C-alpha positions in Angstrom: 0.1 0.2 -0.1 1.6 3.4 -1.0 1.8 6.3 1.5 -0.7 9.2 1.1 0.3 12.1 -0.7 0.2 15.8 -0.7 1.0 17.9 -3.6 1.4 21.4 -2.7 2.6 24.7 -4.2 3.6 27.4 -1.9 3.8 30.8 -2.9 4.7 34.0 -0.7 2.7 37.1 -1.2 3.7 40.2 0.3 0.8 41.7 2.5 0.3 45.0 0.7 -0.7 42.6 -2.5 -3.1 40.5 -0.9 -5.7 42.9 -1.9 -4.9 42.5 -5.7 -4.7 38.6 -5.4 -8.0 38.4 -3.9 -9.2 41.0 -6.4 -8.0 38.5 -9.1 -10.2 36.7 -11.6 -9.3 33.6 -10.4 -10.1 34.2 -6.9 -13.3 36.0 -7.9 -14.5 33.2 -9.7 -13.9 30.9 -7.0 -15.3 33.4 -4.5 -18.9 31.4 -4.4 -17.0 28.5 -2.8 -14.7 30.6 -0.3 -15.0 29.1 3.1 -15.3 31.7 6.2 -11.9 32.3 7.7 -10.7 29.6 9.9 -8.0 30.2 12.8 -5.3 27.5 12.9 -2.7 27.1 15.7 -0.1 24.8 14.4 2.5 23.7 16.8 5.4 21.7 15.5 7.6 19.2 17.4 11.0 17.8 17.3 14.2 17.1 19.6 16.4 19.8 20.3 18.9 18.4 17.9 16.0 18.5 15.1 16.3 14.8 14.8 13.0 14.6 12.7 13.9 17.8 10.1 17.2 15.9 9.6 15.2 12.7 8.5 13.0 14.8 6.5 10.0 14.5 8.5 7.7 16.8 10.5 5.3 16.3 13.1 2.6 18.9 13.7 -0.6 18.9 16.0 -2.8 21.5 14.8 -5.9 23.1 16.7 -9.0 23.9 14.5 -11.6 25.1 16.5 -12.1 22.5 19.5 -10.5 19.6 17.3 -6.7 18.7 17.3 -5.4 17.3 14.2 -1.7 15.4 14.1 0.2 15.4 10.7 2.9 13.7 9.9 5.0 14.6 6.8 7.7 12.9 4.8 9.3 15.7 2.8 10.9 14.9 -0.8 12.9 17.0 -2.9 11.4 20.7 -3.1 11.6 22.3 -6.6 10.8 26.0 -6.8 8.3 25.8 -4.1 6.4 22.6 -5.0 6.1 19.9 -2.4 5.2 16.5 -3.1 5.2 14.3 0.2 4.0 11.6 2.1 1.2 12.6 4.6 -0.7 10.9 7.5 -3.5 13.0 9.4 -5.4 11.7 12.3 -7.8 13.4 15.0 -6.3 12.9 18.3 -7.7 14.4 21.8 -5.1 16.8 23.1 -2.7 19.4 21.8 0.1 16.8 22.6 1.3 14.5 19.8 -0.2 10.8 20.1 3.0 8.7 19.3 1.0 5.6 19.4 -1.2 7.1 16.5 1.9 7.4 14.4 2.6 4.0 14.5 1.6 3.5 10.4 3.5 6.5 9.3 7.1 7.7 8.2 7.8 8.5 11.7 7.5 4.6 13.2 11.1 3.9 12.5 12.2 6.5 14.9 9.6 5.8 17.7 11.2 5.0 21.1 11.4 6.1 24.6 14.4 8.5 23.8 12.0 10.3 20.9 9.2 10.4 23.3 11.5 12.1 26.0 13.2 14.4 23.8 10.0 15.6 21.7 9.4 19.3 22.1 7.6 22.3 20.6 10.0 23.9 18.3 8.1 26.6 16.6 4.3 27.6 16.2 1.9 29.0 13.4 -1.2 30.9 14.1 -3.1 31.8 10.7 -6.3 33.0 9.6 -6.9 30.6 6.9 -9.6 31.1 3.9 -10.1 28.7 1.3 -11.2 28.9 -2.3 -12.2 26.1 -4.9 -10.8 26.9 -7.8 -12.0 24.8 -11.1 -10.6 24.9 -14.7 -11.7 22.5 -16.9 -11.7 19.1 -15.2 -9.1 20.0 -12.7 -10.0 21.4 -9.5 -7.4 23.4 -7.3 -7.5 24.4 -3.6 -6.1 27.9 -3.1 -6.0 28.9 0.9 -4.9 32.4 1.7 -3.1 32.2 4.9 -2.6 35.4 7.1 -0.6 34.8 10.5 2.3 34.7 12.3 5.0 32.1 13.2 6.8 32.1 16.5 10.0 30.3 18.2 11.8 29.8 21.0 9.0 31.5 23.3 7.2 28.5 24.4 8.3 26.1 27.5 8.7 22.6 26.7 5.9 20.4 27.0 5.7 16.9 27.8 4.6 14.2 25.2 2.6 11.3 26.0 
């Protein structure tokens, strides 16, 4: 069985150009499909020595309203902002990673007591996200516009269960 895949193209738009983007014909054509803005808080976990990053992995717990979603991503080669990677998502019950839920992911070979003790939050993103579904012929593309902040180094370490 192949791993779940995510294909993502990230573009950085200066804040002062956001009105131009949202006024574009592509976004205006998709405005009927736009979701209300959703506030997302994502905490990314790793060790002090960035062991997950070194292995091309990331572990995130995202809060969406009252839900917590854990995501493990396995990086592949990036090319001009285009990402094609393995991705495993699972609903969990707390803001702490559930490593038992990661047993069937690319993180599995690293799961041991040492990693459990060493994991801590390394950075956090807080964004407002608006999602548009763009139809072009038979293709459908999800366009997400995020506006927010990335914070690192200010959170105390949290225990991992």
